[in-house]
N, C-alpha and C positions, 0 to 999 in steps of 0.2 A: 182459227182452227180449220184444218182441211176436212172436207166432207168426202168420205170414201164412196166410190162408185159401187153399185150392187149389180152383180152379174146374175144371170138366170140360175147358175149353179149355186151361187150364194143364197138365193131366195129358196131354192129347194132344200138346201142344207139347213137354213133357218127354220123351215117348216118341220123338218125331221127333228131338230133340236127342241122345238116347241113341243112336239109330240112326246119327247122323252123328258120334258121338264128341265132341260139343261140350258144354262147360259141365257135365261130370259130376264129382262129388267123387271124390277118390282112395279106392279101397277100403281102403288102409292109410294111417293118418294120417301116417306118416313119409315116404312117397313114393308116386308113382303106379305101382301095380303093373300089369303087363301092357301098359304103354305103351312104344313103341319109344323107346330112349334117344336123346338128342341126340348129334351127332357130338362127339368129344372137343374140349374147348376150355378155355382158362384164363381166370381172372378175377383182376384186381388190385384190391385195396381199400386205402384209407388210413384206418385207425381205431385204430392201436395205437402205443404207444411202443416203443423198442428193448427186446427181451426178453433178459434174461440167463439165463433158464432156462425149460424147458418142463415142469418138475416141477409137477404140479397143486397140491401142498401148499405150494409155495414162490413161485408166481407172484404178483407184486404190481403190476407195470407195467400201465399203462392198455392196454386191449385184449387183455390176456393171457387174460382169462376167455373171450372170444369164440373165441380160437385153441384153447383147451383143449376147448371144446365140440365142435370139429370133429375133434379128435384122440382124445378119450376119451369113453366113455359110462358113466354111473353106473347105480345100481340103477333109478332113474327117469330119464326124459329129457324134454326140452322139445320140444313139437310145435306145429305151426301150428293155431291155433284156427279157421281158415277166414277170419279177418279180418286176418291179418298179425301177430297177437300170439301169444306162446308160452304154452302150457299144458302141464301135466305129463301124461305117459303112462308106460307101462312101458318100461324100457330093458333093461339086462342081466338084470333080474328079470322073469320071466314072470308072477309073481303074488306076493302077500303076504297074510298073515293077521295080525290084531292082537288081542291080549287085554289087558284092563285089570283090575287087581286092585282090591280093596276100597278101597285108599288112592288110587286114581286113577293108578297107575303103569302105563304101557303096555309091552308087549313085542311087537316086530314080528318075524315070521318070513318071510324072503324066499326064494323058490325061483328059482334062476337058470335062464336059458335053456340048453337042451342045445347050441344052436348058437352060443353066445357064445365066441369065441376071440380070442386075441391075433393081431397081424399076422404072427407067425411060425408060426401054425397051432396053437399050444398052447392048451389049454382055459383059459378064465377060471374060476377057482374061488372058492368062498366064502372060502377062506383068503387070497386076494389082497385081498379087501375088509377082512378082519379085520386083516391086516398093515398096510394103508394107514391104517386108523383108529387103530390103536395107535401107529403112527409119528407121525401127526399130533398125537395127544394127549400124546406124550412131552415133558415140559418140557425135557429135555436137548437136544432138537432145535430148540427155540425157533422153531417154524414159525408164520408170521403168521396163519393162519386156524384155529388150534386151538380158539378159543372156539366155533366151530360145533358142537363136540361137548359143550358144557357141560351139555346136557340128558341125555346118556348116563350111565347109572348108573355110579358109580365114578370119574367124571371128576375130581371134587374130590380124591379120594384119590390118583389118579395125579399130580395137580399137587403134592401134599404129599410123596409118597414116591418118585415116579419109577418106580414099579412098574406097567408098562403092562398086566400081567396082570389088574389090578383093573378095567380098563375093561369095561363090560357088553356085550361083543361076543363071539361065538363062531361057529365053523364046524364043526358036528358031522359034516358030510360035504361033498363037493365042491360040491354044489348048494344047500346050505342055509346061510343067513347069518342069525343071530339077534342082535337088538339090544334090550337092556332100557333103559328110560328112567326118569328121575325125573320124575314127572308125565306129562302127555299133551300136549306142545306141538303146537299145530295146524300149525305151520310145518315140522314134521319132514320130511315127504315132499318138499316143494318146496325147502326151504332147506338141507337136509342130504343127503337121498338123491338129489336132482337137482342138487346143487351141482357146480361145476367143481373145487372144492378138496378133495373127499372121494372123488375118483375112485380106482379100484382101482390096486394097485401091482404092476407087472410083476415077477415073481420073478427079477430079474437085477441085478447090482451096477451102480450108477450109470447104468443105462439110462434111467431116467425123466427125467433132466435134459435129454435131447435129443429126446424124442418119437419115437425110432426104433421102439419097440415099443408099439403102441397097440391099443385094443379098439374104436375108433370108426370113423367113416367115412373118415378120412384118416390118413396117416402123415407125419411131418416128413421132408422130403428135404434141407433146408438151413435154417440159421438164421444165415447169415453176413451181415455188414454190416447194412444197414437193411431187409432183406426176410426174412420167414419164409415158406418155400415148402412147401406141403403137397400131397401127391398122393393120389388115391383109393386106399383100401385094398381089395384084392381078397378079403380074408378076412372083411370085415364082413358080418354076416348079411343085410343088405338092400342089399348093394353093387349088385346088378343092378336095383334099383328106384329108385335115386337119379337125379335128372335134372340135378343141379348140375354144376359144373365138374370136369374131371378134375384140374386143377391150380389151387390157390388161393394167391395171393401176397398176404401181409399186409405192405404197405409201411409204413414209419414215417411218422407224421404230421409235417409241418414247421410251417407256420403256415397260418392260414385262407386267405390269398390264394394261396399256392403250391399248397395242396391243391386249392382250387377251380379253379385254372388247369389242374392235372393232370386234373381231372374234365372240364373243358370240352374239353380236347385229346384225350380218350379214353384217356389213360394210366391212369386209375383209374375203375372202374365205381361205386364207392361212396366217399363222403367224409363226414366229420363236421365239426362246428364251422364252419358256414358263415360267410363274412364278414358283417359288420354290414350293409353296403349290400345284399347279396343277401337277407339275412333281412328287411330293411325292405321290399324289393320284394315278396317272397313274402307277408309279413304284410299289406301293403296290399292285395294281390290276394286275400287270404283263402285262399291255397293252402298255408299253413304254420301249424301249431299247435305249441306247445312239446312236445318229447319228455320224458317223465318221467325225472328223475334223482333218486334217493332221497338227496338232500343238502339240508339246510336251514341257515339262518343266523339266529342269534338273539343276544340280549343277556342275559347273566347279571347278576342283581342280588344283592348281598351282603346277605342277610336278617339278618345278625348285627351290622351296623354301620349307624348313622344315615347318611342319612335312610331307607334302604330296609329298616330293621327295622320300619317302619310299613307294614302291608298296604294302607292307604288310599293312600299315596304310590306304592307299587308298582303298584297297579291304575290310578291316574291316569296314570302313565307308559305303561302298556300300552294304555289306551284311546285316548290321543292318538297313539300310534305304530301305528295301524292299518296293516296290511301294504299294503293297497291305496294308502293315502296316501303311504307311503314309496316303494313301487316306482314310482309315477307320477313322483315327484320324481327318482328315480334315472335313469329314462329308458333302461334297458338292456333289450334285447329278450330276453336269455337268462336273465332272472330272472322269477319268477312270484310273485304275491301268495299268501299262505297264511294262513288263519285259525287255524292251530295249529302246534305244534312238529313234528308228523309231516309230512314232505314228501310230495308226489305220488310215485308209484312204489313205495310200501311197501304190501304186500298185507294185506287182511283175509281171513280164512278162513271167515267165516260164510256162510250160504247167501244168494246174491244174490236179492233180491225179483223176482218175475216179474210183469210188467204184462200183464194179460189183454186180449185184443183185444175191441173192442166186438162185440156179437152181429150187428149189421147195419152193415157198413162203408158209409160214405157213397158212395164211388166205387170199385167194384171195378176193379182195373187188371190188365192183362196182364203176365205175368212178363217180365223182361228176358232176351232169348234169349242174351245174352253173359254173364250173371251166373252165377257158380259157386255151386250150392246148398251150404248149410252143413250138414254132417252133424248129425243130431239130438243126438248126444252132445256136440257142441261148442256147442250153442245157449246153454248157461248154465254158464260156468266155475264151479268150486267155490270160487274166491276172487276178490276184486276189490279195487280200489284203496281203501286206508284213508281217504284224504282225500275221495274221492268219496262213500264211505259216510257219513263224518262230516257232509258238507254235506247229505246226504239225511236224516240222522236227528238230528244233534246240533247242529252249529254252523251259523251263518248264512253264506251266501255274501256276497261283497263288494257285490253289487247289492241285497242285502236289509238291509244294515246302515245305520243312520242315524249317520253320522260326526259330524255337528254335535251331535246329542243325546249321543253318547258324550263329546265334548269338554266339553259343559256339565256332565255328570256328573263328569268328571275334575277340572274346576275346583272343583266343590263338594267333592270329596274332599280336594283340596289345602287348601281353606279350613278344612275340618274338622280337618285335620292341623296347622293353624297357619301355613300358607304361602299365604295368599290373594294371588293375583296374583304369586306368587313371592317375596313379602316374607319376609325372614328365612331363605330357603332356603340351606343351606350349600353350600360349593364341592364340586362333584362332578366326578370325572374319569372319562372314558370311554376304556377301553383297547381297542385293536384292532391286529391284525397287518396291515401294509401290503399292500394289493391294490387293484385298481381297484374291485371290488365293495365291499370293506371301507371304503374311503375314501368312496365315493359314499353308502353307507348311513349312515356316521357323520355326514357333512355334512347329509344329509336329516333325520336324527333330531334333530340339534342345532338346526336351524332350526325344526322342528315344535315341539319342547318350549319354545323361546323364544317362539314365536308363540302357542301355545295355553295354556301354563302360566306364562309369564313367568319361567322359570328359565334360568340359564346353565349349560351343560354344557361342560366343557373337554375337547377331543379330544386324545388322545395316541397316536401310532403308535409301536409298540414292536417289537422283534425277537421271534421265537417263544420264544427262551430267556428273555427278560425276562417275557414274558406268562406262560409256564409257572411261573416262579418266583413271580410276584406273585399268581397265582390258586391256587397249591397250598395244601392244608390244612397247618396248622402244629401240630405236637404241643405240648401244654400242659405246661409244666415242673412239676416236683414241688412247688415252692414254692406255685404257684397252686393245685394240687390240695389241698395241705395247708391252704390258707387257708379252705377251706370254701365257697368261691365256687361257685355253682350252674353246673355245666357242662351246657349245654342239649342236647348231642347227642354220640353216639359213632359212630365209623366203624371197622369191623373190631374192635370191642371196645376201642379206644383213644380216650381223650378228645382232641379236636382243636379248633382254632379256625380260622375262615376266614382267607383270605389278605388282603393289603394292597391291596384294590381296592374300588371302589364299583360300577362297571359294567364289564363286559368282554364284548366281542362275539366270537363264535367260530362256525365252521361245525360242523355235527353230521351224522354219518353213522352208520348202524347196521351192525353186523358181519354182519347178514343181514336179509332183508326181513321185518321184524316190528316192530310198534309197541312191543311190550314191551321190546325190546332198546334202544330209545331212551329210553323213559320211565323205565326202571330207574335212570338216573343221578340222578334226584331222589328216589329212595327214601332214607329217613333213614339207612340203614345201608350205602349204596353208597359206596365210596371215591371215585367220580367226582363225588359231590355236593358241589361246592366252594362252593355258594351258602349252605349251612347251613340249607336249607329242611327243615322238619319238618311233616308232616301225617299224623295217625293214619289219617284216612279214605283218603288217597292210598295209604299203605302197605298198608292192608287190601285195597284194590282190586287192587293189583299182586300181592300175595300170593295173592289169590283167583284171579286170572288165571293164575298159575303152577300152581295145583293143580287147577283145574277141567278136566273132560274135554270138555265140550261146546264146540265152536268158536264157536257163537253166543253162549254165556254168556261165554266168554273175551273175545271182541271187544267185547261190551257193557261188561265191566269196564274194558277199556283205553280205550274212548271216554269213559266216566265219569271215569276217572283223569285223562285229558287235560283234561277240562272243569274239574276241581278245580284242576289246575295253572294253567290260564289265569285262573281266578278269584283264586287266591292270588298269582299273578304273580311267582314267583321268577325267571322267564325271560320275555322278550318275543320272540315270533317276528317276524322281519323279512321274510324272503323264502325261497323255495326255488329251487334251480337248475333249469334245463331244458337240453335238448340239441337238436341239429338234425342233419339228414343229407340227402343227395341221392343217389338211385339212378338209374343209367342207365335211360332211359325204356323200352327194349325188354326189360328184365329183369322176370321174374315169379318167384314162388315164394319170395321173401325173407320171413322173419318175424323178429320181434324181441322183446326184453324190455326192461325199464327199464335205465338206466345204460349205454346204448350197447352192448348185447349183440345181435349180429346173427347169424342162422343162414342160411348160404349153401349148404348141401348140396343144396338143390333150386332154387337160383336159376339160371334158364336163360333164354336169349333166347326171346322169344315166337315168333319166326319162324326166323331162322337165326343161328348163332354168328358173331361177328366176330373171334374168337381174339385179343382185345385183352388 
């Protein structure tokens, strides 16, 4: 990020603006302190599905994460970086210390705020966090987000025995929460300690399912029908500093047209998933760019069955299926070309490079009197987008690739494999689960491979159940084992064979925002590795990323691992998804994270509330 020079005139102007109370940054990152609050008003947004629970550990419905962030606060919290994006800061913890042992295992000691209380006035204690994490890790509860805690020491033992006392968390006193980790995962603070799903547990029976007792900026007043209604909590430690709505209504999304009509009529101040024609207009005008959604779509290749047991054939298919070429044929605005398997919206945790400003700017300019200065501590976030980092350091962007040259190389590889111009190529079936995106991708890829390689790929749309059955790993019978046949790989210590598929397209999402969580499914010992792919170099890089302490080194290992994966081509990235939203024009103070998470506690009308 470039640092702007400050002229004497700019300094004088800043003093004048300060005197007028215009364009000044908030003294506290969570909300403008010392500013007269807006008159109470309500805000209705449409960005969620119907919620069956408000228990942080149990929520899975779309939009539930955003609701949880308004009700509860974790050890760390998400704050506005000054540009409308969320970055981490201290939440219920006022500080933490970290120690790392000789083996690279870290221990975090968090000190809780003295003024952290539940909405009934009782103190939030370290034991509330310990109880929540043990509950989440307990296999008997079968909670959907428990993999978030897999880096906590003792997690594997808890899964085997059900004894939650083995989990590496403790609360030696009311304000001290200690977590011991296996390794030093860079994502721990952001993806575990600031997560919506590891929020503290109110010490009351069944109270967490309704959001009645919370430690965040809001409490839930009703969750009946299609609207979840939140009201500002008077016990939150920064309640007097928040400028957002007194009441927040999370209305259930219907369809793109109905939601956008509600936005246009003023019924909703924020909507997501804009209609295609609206997106097209915004795209043509240059006023919309895709919102990051950390989900990708790719094609798995069975590396244990012909013809994709040949690495030349796999690479030829990958080179011709360049994401940009596929997405252009698909013609959908909500998909985005990607040069790798990791989608946009997944974080890197290494230090962002800083671009130094030239010593003599060509044309010094006066500062914008309406611009809000960015606090220095927000000038360079500690992590940034993995895909953007990869384009900067590792892979080429679509505009830098020579697609025709890649296709020529692909045809040469096919000829080398004995399939010149597609001659002699065996019948290949492409499995996919029916969806608009899946069908469009399948048809685009089928046409490209016919045009560029001369091969025929048969498309087959199947149910999810049939897809799962055909791609599942198959245990090898004892007779085969006794025959002395070489078994090329083992998963969880058991010999297995790949399923009955050649190509299978599927979406990929990570359980948390980290590239390693996605790449691990191609590790030779991972039970999700249904392609049969084995690479010692790839395994070593992932194992090294798991154990290394330095975030810079860890991210480097992961980028190199993805590069190996793309060269060996057991998987072909096709596209990644993107999102869209519209916010009422008079509202300011909204900030957001990937995957449709919006923070509204400081969203306020720029002039006067309309009570909509």
